[in-house]
C-alpha positions in Angstrom: -7.4 -45.8 11.3 -5.0 -43.8 9.1 -4.6 -40.2 10.1 -3.6 -37.4 7.8 -1.9 -34.4 9.4 -1.7 -31.1 7.5 0.4 -28.3 9.0 0.5 -24.7 8.1 1.0 -21.2 9.5 -1.2 -18.2 9.4 -0.1 -14.6 10.0 -2.5 -12.0 11.4 -1.4 -8.4 10.8 -4.6 -6.5 11.2 -5.3 -5.0 14.7 -8.7 -6.6 14.9 -7.2 -10.0 14.0 -4.5 -9.6 16.7 -7.2 -8.9 19.3 -9.0 -12.0 18.2 -5.9 -14.2 18.4 -5.4 -13.2 22.0 -8.7 -14.7 23.0 -8.8 -17.8 20.7 -8.4 -21.1 22.5 -5.1 -23.0 21.9 -7.0 -25.7 19.9 -10.3 -25.4 17.9 -11.8 -28.9 17.4 -14.3 -29.5 14.7 -16.3 -32.7 14.9 -17.2 -34.2 11.5 -20.6 -35.3 12.8 -21.4 -31.9 14.2 -20.3 -29.6 11.5 -22.5 -29.1 8.4 -19.5 -27.4 6.7 -17.3 -30.5 7.1 -18.0 -31.9 3.6 -16.8 -28.8 1.8 -13.9 -28.4 4.2 -12.7 -31.9 3.4 -13.1 -31.1 -0.3 -11.1 -27.9 0.2 -8.3 -29.9 1.9 -8.3 -32.4 -0.9 -7.9 -29.5 -3.4 -5.1 -28.0 -1.4 -3.3 -31.4 -1.4 -3.8 -31.8 -5.2 -2.3 -28.3 -5.7 0.7 -29.2 -3.5 1.3 -32.4 -5.5 1.0 -31.0 -9.0 2.9 -27.8 -8.6 0.9 -26.0 -11.3 1.4 -22.3 -12.0 -0.3 -20.2 -9.3 -0.6 -23.2 -7.0 1.0 -21.4 -4.1 -1.5 -18.6 -4.3 -4.4 -21.1 -4.5 -3.1 -23.0 -1.4 -2.7 -19.8 0.5 -6.2 -18.5 -0.2 -7.8 -21.9 0.5 -5.8 -22.0 3.8 -7.2 -18.6 4.7 -10.7 -19.7 4.1 -10.2 -22.9 6.2 -8.9 -20.8 9.1 -11.8 -18.3 8.9 -14.4 -21.1 8.8 -12.8 -22.8 11.8 -13.0 -19.6 13.8 -16.6 -19.1 12.7 -17.4 -22.5 13.9 -15.8 -21.7 17.3 -17.8 -18.4 17.5 -21.0 -20.2 16.8 -20.6 -23.1 19.2 -18.3 -22.2 22.1 -19.9 -20.2 25.0 -16.5 -18.5 25.6 -16.9 -16.7 22.3 -20.1 -15.0 23.6 -18.5 -13.0 26.3 -16.2 -10.0 26.4 -15.1 -8.2 23.2 -16.5 -10.9 20.9 -19.8 -11.2 22.8 -20.2 -7.4 22.4 -20.0 -7.8 18.6 -23.1 -10.0 18.8 -25.1 -7.3 20.6 -27.2 -5.5 17.9 -26.4 -2.0 19.2 -23.0 -2.3 20.8 -21.8 -4.5 17.9 -22.9 -1.7 15.5 -21.0 0.9 17.5 -17.8 -1.2 17.4 -18.2 -1.7 13.6 -18.6 2.1 13.2 -15.5 2.8 15.2 -13.5 0.2 13.2 -14.7 1.5 9.8 -14.2 5.2 10.5 -11.4 5.5 13.1 -10.6 9.0 12.1 -14.1 10.3 12.6 -14.2 12.6 15.7 -16.2 10.1 17.8 -17.7 11.1 21.1 -20.1 9.2 23.4 -22.8 11.6 22.2 -22.2 11.0 18.4 -22.1 7.3 18.8 -25.3 7.1 20.9 -27.0 9.3 18.3 -26.0 6.7 15.6 -27.6 4.0 17.7 -30.7 5.9 18.9 -29.8 5.1 22.6 -29.6 7.4 25.6 -26.1 8.5 26.4 -26.1 6.9 29.8 -27.6 3.6 28.6 -25.1 3.4 25.8 -22.0 4.2 27.9 -23.0 1.7 30.6 -23.8 -1.1 28.2 -20.7 -0.6 26.2 -18.5 -0.8 29.3 -20.4 -3.8 30.6 -20.0 -5.8 27.3 -16.6 -4.7 26.1 -14.9 -4.3 29.5 -13.8 -0.7 29.0 -15.4 2.7 28.4 -16.2 3.5 24.8 -13.7 6.4 24.4 -10.9 4.2 25.8 -11.8 1.7 23.2 -11.7 4.3 20.5 -8.3 5.5 21.5 -6.9 2.0 21.7 -8.2 1.1 18.3 -6.7 4.2 16.8 -3.3 3.5 18.3 -3.4 -0.1 17.1 -4.0 1.2 13.6 -1.2 3.8 14.0 1.1 1.0 15.2 0.4 -1.0 12.0 1.1 2.1 9.9 4.4 2.8 11.7 5.5 -0.9 11.3 5.0 -0.6 7.6 7.2 2.6 7.7 4.7 4.3 5.4 3.4 6.9 7.7 4.9 9.9 9.6 4.0 10.6 13.2 2.7 14.0 12.2 0.5 12.5 9.5 -1.0 10.0 12.0 -1.6 12.7 14.6 -3.5 14.8 12.1 -5.4 11.8 10.7 -6.7 10.8 14.1 -7.6 14.3 15.2 -4.8 15.1 17.7 -4.0 18.7 18.2 -0.2 18.1 18.0 2.4 15.5 17.3 3.4 15.6 20.9 -0.2 14.9 22.1 -0.4 12.0 19.7 3.0 10.6 20.9 1.9 10.8 24.5 -1.3 8.9 23.8 0.6 6.3 21.7 3.1 5.7 24.5 0.4 5.4 27.1 -1.6 2.8 25.2 1.1 0.9 23.3 3.8 1.2 25.9 6.6 2.7 23.7 6.9 6.0 21.9 6.1 6.0 18.1 9.8 6.4 17.1 10.7 3.2 19.0 8.5 1.1 16.7 10.8 1.6 13.8 14.0 1.2 15.8 13.0 -2.0 17.4 11.9 -5.4 16.1 8.2 -5.7 15.7 7.8 -8.3 18.5 9.7 -6.1 21.0 7.7 -3.0 20.0 4.3 -4.7 20.6 2.8 -4.4 24.1 2.7 -7.5 26.1 -0.8 -9.2 26.4 
């Protein structure tokens, strides 16, 4: 049977996406007989092939966006079908209360979060919330908050669009020095090193 192989590359820059990539399997296999989305996925692939052949204005943008959609749908399929996707950080997202806590942290990273303020948002007792978050996510909630903030700070520093002092103030640190200490503890290098070194070298090892 003839086989068509389509190759492409996807770059994930957002901190949440990088966390996801670290736990994705090396291969995501979608069976045509098992996936209700397969018809439209095949149609999308045909459209991408047509755009590549005809080289019409805007074709590269169309192909790029269709490729993004295909990758997202493949990951969604994995999330829905693979038991490995229901544990750890991803599994916590599927918990109604802890998933909401993670969403709040991601959406408002500069908010002065505490265990108390988060548990009030979720109408849970402080002890129950703290224990459940640690159980599902694998680390205490305030460690997660600090780590998320530093990942966002890392992205801002890589873009060279933010000053260390601005980031310290944005994330609620009392001084630039306190922010720099937290950044080095979590990321592994001081903030200034991010701009002096290649991105791959500045990133902490998984």
